[in-house]
C-alpha positions in Angstrom: -8.7 -16.6 -45.4 -12.0 -17.5 -43.2 -9.9 -20.0 -41.0 -7.1 -17.4 -40.5 -9.6 -14.7 -39.6 -11.3 -17.2 -37.0 -7.8 -18.0 -35.4 -7.1 -14.2 -34.9 -10.7 -13.7 -33.6 -10.3 -16.7 -30.9 -6.8 -15.5 -30.0 -8.0 -12.1 -29.4 -11.0 -13.4 -27.4 -8.9 -15.5 -25.4 -6.4 -12.5 -24.6 -9.1 -10.6 -23.5 -10.5 -13.0 -21.3 -7.3 -13.9 -19.6 -6.7 -10.2 -19.0 -10.2 -10.1 -17.2 -9.6 -13.0 -15.0 -6.0 -11.4 -13.7 -6.5 -10.6 -10.3 -4.0 -8.0 -8.7 -3.0 -6.6 -5.3 -2.4 -3.0 -5.3 -0.1 -1.6 -2.7 -0.6 2.2 -2.5 2.1 4.7 -1.2 1.6 8.1 -0.2 5.1 9.4 0.2 6.2 11.2 2.9 7.0 15.0 2.3 7.4 18.6 3.9 6.8 22.0 2.8 9.5 23.4 0.4 11.4 26.6 2.0 9.3 29.1 -0.4 5.9 27.4 0.5 5.9 27.2 4.1 3.3 29.5 4.5 0.6 27.8 2.2 1.8 24.0 2.5 1.1 21.9 5.8 3.6 20.1 8.0 2.5 16.2 7.9 3.0 13.4 10.6 6.3 12.0 10.0 7.7 14.6 7.9 10.0 12.9 5.5 9.8 9.3 6.6 6.0 10.0 6.7 3.4 8.9 4.3 1.0 6.3 4.1 0.3 2.7 3.0 -2.1 0.7 1.8 -3.5 -2.3 0.2 -6.6 -2.9 -2.4 -7.0 -5.4 -5.5 -8.2 -4.7 -8.7 -11.7 -6.3 -8.3 -12.4 -4.0 -5.1 -12.6 -0.2 -5.2 -11.3 -0.1 -1.8 -8.1 0.6 0.2 -7.2 -1.6 3.0 -5.2 0.8 5.7 -4.2 0.5 9.5 -4.6 3.8 11.2 -4.5 5.1 14.6 -7.3 5.6 16.5 -7.3 7.6 19.6 -4.1 8.8 21.6 -1.0 8.7 20.4 0.8 5.4 21.9 4.9 5.4 21.9 4.7 1.8 23.0 2.6 -1.1 21.8 -0.7 -1.5 24.3 -2.7 -4.7 24.2 -4.9 -3.8 26.9 -5.9 -0.7 25.2 -5.2 -1.0 21.4 -5.4 2.4 19.6 -5.2 1.3 16.2 -7.5 -0.1 13.6 -7.8 -0.9 10.0 -10.3 1.0 7.8 -11.2 1.0 3.9 -11.3 4.0 1.8 -11.8 4.6 -1.8 -9.0 5.4 -3.5 -9.5 9.0 -3.6 -10.3 9.2 0.0 -7.0 7.2 0.7 -4.9 9.7 -1.0 -7.0 12.5 0.8 -4.9 11.2 4.1 -3.4 14.7 5.0 -6.5 16.7 3.7 -4.1 17.3 0.2 -5.4 17.5 -3.0 -5.0 13.9 -4.7 -3.4 15.7 -7.8 -0.6 17.3 -5.7 0.4 14.0 -4.0 3.5 11.7 -4.9 2.2 8.4 -5.2 3.0 4.9 -6.4 1.4 1.8 -6.9 2.5 -1.6 -7.2 0.1 -4.3 -8.9 1.3 -8.0 -7.7 -0.4 -10.8 -9.6 -2.2 -13.0 -6.9 -3.7 -16.5 -7.3 -7.1 -17.3 -6.6 -6.2 -19.0 -3.5 -4.3 -15.6 -2.5 -7.1 -13.7 -3.4 -9.5 -15.8 -0.8 -6.8 -15.3 1.7 -6.8 -11.7 0.9 -10.4 -11.5 1.1 -10.3 -13.3 4.5 -7.5 -11.7 6.2 -9.2 -8.1 5.2 -12.7 -9.3 6.6 -11.2 -10.7 9.8 -9.2 -7.2 10.4 -11.6 -4.9 9.8 -13.8 -6.8 12.2 -10.8 -6.9 14.9 -7.7 -5.4 14.5 -4.9 -8.1 16.1 -2.4 -5.5 17.2 -2.0 -2.0 18.4 -1.0 1.3 16.9 2.2 3.0 18.1 5.1 4.5 17.3 7.8 2.0 18.1 5.0 -0.8 17.3 2.8 -1.9 13.9 2.0 0.9 11.8 0.7 1.5 8.1 3.9 0.1 6.5 4.7 -2.8 8.8 1.3 -3.9 9.0 0.8 -3.5 5.2 3.8 -6.0 5.2 2.5 -8.4 7.4 -0.5 -8.8 5.2 1.6 -9.4 2.3 3.6 -11.9 4.8 0.8 -13.9 4.9 0.3 -14.0 1.4 3.9 -15.5 0.8 4.3 -12.5 -1.4 7.1 -11.3 1.4 9.0 -13.4 3.8 7.3 -13.4 7.3 9.3 -12.0 10.4 9.1 -14.2 13.7 6.8 -11.5 15.4 5.1 -8.2 15.3 7.4 -6.5 17.0 10.4 -7.8 14.5 8.1 -6.7 11.9 7.5 -3.0 13.0 11.5 -2.9 13.3 12.3 -4.1 10.0 9.4 -1.8 8.3 9.9 0.9 10.2 8.5 3.3 7.6 6.7 3.3 4.3 10.3 3.7 2.4 11.5 -0.1 3.7 8.5 -1.4 2.2 8.7 0.7 -0.8 12.3 -0.8 -1.6 11.6 -4.2 -1.0 8.5 -4.3 -3.4 10.0 -2.3 -5.9 13.0 -4.6 -5.9 10.6 -7.6 -6.0 8.6 -5.6 -8.8 11.8 -5.4 -10.7 12.3 -9.1 -10.5 9.0 -10.5 -11.4 8.5 -8.0 -14.0 5.5 -6.0 -12.3 4.1 -3.2 -13.1 4.5 0.3 -10.8 3.1 3.3 -11.6 4.3 7.0 -10.3 3.3 10.3 -10.0 5.7 12.8 -9.0 3.7 15.5 -6.8 3.6 19.1 -6.5 6.8 20.8 -6.7 5.8 22.9 -3.3 6.7 20.2 -1.6 10.3 18.2 -0.5 9.3 14.5 -1.2 10.7 11.1 0.3 13.1 9.7 -2.3 13.7 6.2 -3.1 16.8 4.3 -2.7 18.5 2.9 -5.9 17.7 -0.6 -6.2 
């Protein structure tokens, strides 16, 4: 009897230790939207409307979300000489306050991606480097939040890398493009995905069937 209890306790402790040692990236999606016809007087218009939204990447060992944002006037085309974009970090609450809308009203999704110790080290190094010096400009026809997040995931060998930043920007033009790819990977690899529906006072971007 004592032997059985000892085995059960050992298994429980081993499972707890494994859970504590598990490291995940968290890709946060704030869905694009526009005001519902009946609430145009109380709901704000958002940049990008339905195809807008925002994307950031964090980890379960940190309370910060790394995300690529515009800093300065809007560029239609990338300008390497005068870049107007930078990486920044926000708490989860601040990240979902991107459009100054209550986080309880936001449609969101979080994809949890298990990573190895090597990938964790790489992600921490990339984050520190990009917060110090942003590698590209923020532009309508260039790198924006979704493409920038994809580029980091590609460096970690989680998604296939494209041959250039310009091709990444074309392929991952807006957040839904990245969501679709990650949702497919989540389905194939049994990654956890969390969803929150958002307020009915807005018309939200919809995900494509997998």
